[in-house]
N, C-alpha and C positions, 0 to 999 in steps of 0.2 A: 160643648161649643156648638156642634152641628144641630142638635135638637132644638136649642133655643132660637136658632136663626131660621132654619128651613128643614123640618123633619121629613119631608116627603120627596127628597131628591130621587130622581129616576135613574140616574147614572152615577158612577163613582166620581169622587171629587178630584179636583186638580190642585194640589198644594204648590205654593210658590213662596219663596222668602226673598226679602230685599233688605240689604244692609245699608245704613247711612251713618255718618259720624255727625253728632250734634253736641256741642259744648263738651268736647273731649270724651264723649260716651258713644258706644256703639248701640244703635237702635236697630233692632231686628223686627221688621214688619212681616207678619205671616198672613198670607192671603190664601183662602180656600175657595175654589170655584165649584159650584154644583150645576151640572147640566140638566136642564128640564126640556125634554123633547116636546112635552105638551105645550109649553109656552114658546118653544123655539129659541131659548136663550140660556145663558149661564149667569147665575147669581153668585156674588162674591161676599164671603164673610171675612172679617178683619180682626187681627190681634196684633199686639206689639209687646216686646220685652226690651229691657235695657241691660247692657253688659259693659263692664269696665274692667280692663286688665284681665280678660278672659274669665271673669266671674259674673254670674247673673246677679244683678243687684235689684232688679225689679222683675219678678216672674211674669210670664205671659199674661196680659190682660186682654180679654176678648170683649169686643163691643157686641153684646147680645141684643141690642135694641134695634139694629138695622142691618140691612144687606144692600149691596150695590149692583147695579145693572152692568157696569163696565169695570174692567181691570184697572183702568186709569183712575176712576172715581174711588175705587177701593184703596188703591195705593196712596192717593192723596189723603184720604181719611186716615189710613194707617200711619202715614208719616206725621200727620198732625197729632194723632194719639200718642205716638212714640215721643215726640218732642214735648208734649204735655207731661208725660211720665217723667222725663228728665227734669223738667222745670219743677215738678212737685217733689222730686226726690231731694 
């Protein structure tokens, strides 16, 4: 996950998870922030998984094509990704 998004992080990452219920499924959005002192910012990578009745039905899918400059942007994208995974299931 990390190498495809940003392999040169200068500081340890900051993982966060967010849960939402969509169409009777639990969507878990995973956000990982990497701090870059050189750029003076944190960049966020996103993944999502789908759970129903405490069973993972769609394993974590990581968007390796982009990263985000803000936590809110990353969360919005991860929420959309998770909902799409439910719709495709």
